[in-house]
N, C-alpha and C positions, 0 to 999 in steps of 0.2 A: 860284443864278446870275437874273440879270437878262432878264427875257423881258416885250417888246412885243407886242400882242396889237389889230392893224387890224380893226376891225367888234364893231358893238357892237350885233348879232342877237343871237336867241336862239341860234344855235351860238358866236357869239363869245364871249356872258356866260356859254356853259355851259364850254368852252376855259377860258377868264380862271378862271374857278373850279377846274378841276380841277387846271392849273398852277402855283397860287397857294397850294395845296397844300404844294408842295417848296419854289417859287421867288417873288422878286420879281415881282412882276405889274405893268406898266403897262399898261392899255387906251384905244384912243383909238374914241373915237366922238362921234357928234351926240347919240347918246341917252343918255336919263335911264337910268344903271346902279343910281344908288342902291339896288336893292334888291339887287345882287349885291355892292355894298357891306360889306350889310348885312342878310348873310344867315336866313332864320327857319329855315333847317334845320339838323340837332344837328354840321354838322359845322363848326368855330370855327376862330380863327387863321388864317385865311387873309391871305396880305400883296398886296393889289391896289389898286391908286389909277386915277384917270380921270387924263389928262395930255392935251397939246396935240402936235401931230403936231412939234412942234419938241424938244421937251421929253422925245421918244420914241425920237430915232434914236442915242442912245448903249449900245443894249443889245445885250447878244453873240447873241440869238437872237431871232426874230418870226416870228409865227405870223397868218397872212390871212387871213379866214373874211368878206371880201365877197363877192357876187353876181359870177357869172363874168363875165355883162354888163355889168357895170361892172371887173370886172379891168384890163380895158390903159387906161382913160383913168389909173385908177389908179395902175399903176405909172408912166405919164409925168407923172403929176402930184408923185410921191413920189423924191426922189431918194435911196434907200436904196444904200448902198454899196456897190459890186460883189462886196465879200467879206464881205457878209451871209451869216448862214444862214438859210433861208428854209425852215417846214415851210406848205403851203401845201391850206388845206381846203374850199377853195371847191370845190362841185360842177356841173357844167353844159358844155353848149357853146357857143361863142359865136356866136349870132345872127348871121346874114350872113355872115360870114367859114368858119363853120362850122369854128374851128379849137378845141382843145381846149385846159384850163390851162396844160397845158405846154409847147405851142405857143407860148401867150403871152407865159409868165413868161419862157421863152430867147429870146426879143425883149431882155430887159433884165437878167438877168442869169445866169450861168453854170449850167448841167445841174449840174455839182458840188454845187454849194450847194444844190440844191432841196430839198425831199421833200415828198411828197402822203400825205393820209389819206385814209384809206379804212375803210369796215365801218360794219354794227350802231351807230345809236347818238342815242338822242333825247336832245334837249338838256334836258330837264326829268329825266330820270331820272339823267344826268350829274350834274345840280345838285344831287343828292339823293344821290350820292356811294354808287352804286346801280351794284354790279360790271358792265362788258361786256371786249370784247375788240378791239380796234383793228388797222388794218395801216399801217405808214409802207411807202410803197413810193418809191426812191432807189438809184441809180448809183450812189450814196456809201452805202456798209453802214455807215462808219464816223460818218458825220453822222448816217444812221437810229437808229444808236442812240444817239447822243448824247440828241436828243430824244426818244427812249423812256427812258434813264435818267429825265427829266425829268419824265415821267406819276406819277403819283398810285399808290399802291399796288391802287388798285379799277378800274385800269385795266390791262390787260393789253393792253402792244404785239409783234405781230409782223414783224418787219422784212423788206418784200419787193423783188422787182426787177424786176419789170411797169410799169413807168408807166404807159405806157399804158394797159393793162389793168385797172390803180385806176381811173385815173379816167373810162375810156370805163363800166367797171360802173357807178362812183358817180353819172353824169350821167344813162345810160341805164336806172336803176330806179327814179327820176322820173316818168318819162313809163310803165312799167309800173305804178306805182302807181298813176299817174290813172286808168290802166284797171283796177287791182284796185275801187277805189272807184265806179267806174262798177259794174262784174260787184256787189257788194254792194248800191247803191243801187238798183240795177233786180232786185235778189233774184230771182237767175239761180242760186242755189243752193252748194251745194258741190266737186261735181264740177265745174260750171263755171270754178270761182275756183282749181281746182289745175289744172284744163287749163289756163286760162290764164296763172299763174304760168308755169307746164314750159313752155309753147313761149314766153311770154316770155326764159327764161334762156335758151333756145337761140339765139332773137334776139341780144337782145346779146351773146349768145357770137360767133354769127356777124359780127355787126356787128365786131364785136374782132378777130377774127381776121384781119378785113380787110387790118388794121391793122398784124396782125403780134404782138398779145394774147396770152397763154396761156390755154390750156383753162380750168390749174387754179386760176385768179385768179376767176376765173367760179362756180366748184366752192366754193371759200373766202368767208370773211366780206366781202371785197370786193363778192364780186356774189352768190350765194344769199344770205347773211347777212345783208347790206343790204336786197335786193328783200326778202324773205320779211315782212323788221320793217319796212321803209317801205310795203308793198302792204294791209297787213293790221288800220291802227291807225286809230285817232280822233289819234292822237301826232302820224299823219306829216300835213303840211301837203296833200302831192301826192294823198294817200288819200283827204282833204277836196276838194280838187278836184273827183275825180271822183266824190264825191258825190254834191257840185252840181250836177255834170252830169249826170248823172244823173236829178236835181230837175228840170232846163231853167231852171237857175237860170245869169243871164250872168257872165261871165268876174268881169266888174268889177266884182257884187254877192258875187262868193266870195273872191277877194281882200277887199274890204274887210270880210268877216266873220272872214280868217282875219290879216289886220293883220299876213302876215309875206310875206314872197317867196318862192313856190312854181316852182323851177328846172325843175321840169318841161314848162310852160307853153310855154316857149319853146327850152328844148330839144329839146322834141320837133318841133316846126319845123323846128329847125338840124339833126335828123337825118335828115327827111325830104328836105332839099334835099343834103344827102349823099350819100344813097342813091340818090338819082333821077342823082344826077351820077356816080356809083360803080357805080350798076347792081347796087345789096346789096338783098338782100330783105327789107322791117323790113313789115310788113302791120298789125300791134299798133302799132305805131309813128303810118303812115299813120292812121290809122282814128282815134287820139287826139288827134293834129291837124284829121282834118275835124271832130271832134265840137265842137272847139274853135272850128272859123269854123261851126257851124250844126247839121254833122250829125246826123241822128237817133240819139241810143245805142242803140235798137232797130235802126235799119235796121246800123248799124256791127259790131252783133252777127250778123244774119244774112250780112256780108259775110264775117267772117272762119268762119263754119261752111263757105263756100264757097270759102274758099281755102287 
């Protein structure tokens, strides 16, 4: 099958590599992807090319792996056929509007043509062909199964129907991952970290349930799986943001050092905007946003101990 992947960031390149094991993949990106076209790992014979937007629209399947904050503008500028089969790999909540990825996408394409990817998956490990399990959320189980069939043998896909739960979990865990990095950066200990992640998981699920998400989603790959991965590793951009904040570095310097987008920064602001409007209790996300705006991490810790 021919698959077009939009987005040449770390995750877009990893998905191109993964889908390229069994399919013809065309990646549309402004970035240099020469390392992807000439892999240094042991998995060879992948069929990937880089092409222009105009030459990429004849694929049967499309994977979108661009930042959530740029998604609406991207859809407005890209003339995808209404019948296109789409897998969205973007994670985040749009700043300002508070729109979820599925809400943005449905302004341009019918929901039955959309699938949403979630679950614990570092791009670096996917690029090495290491095993992982992912969830594909969709109202259309037949389309979700089509995308599952396109995946390589080292990825175990699960078909799920909780779209809103999957994307809230994928967005919110980035914010809790920043908090995890702050906790480790302050050397608060393993007890504190376990308490933080437990509270974070409950906070995520409470936020999700407000919008009709299923608790089971937050206990599975899309929720707990992705949270525990992202909040505990230097491979996580959001975790590294937290480490930098604990050392009183500026957001600008942190992101310059990372060299990639950390979705949790703007998602924390979007969550707080929604929470204030809807009256949802989100203490960790609130403190993360205030630390990003300059509050002392230790002061935030003391605040959370009292909430």
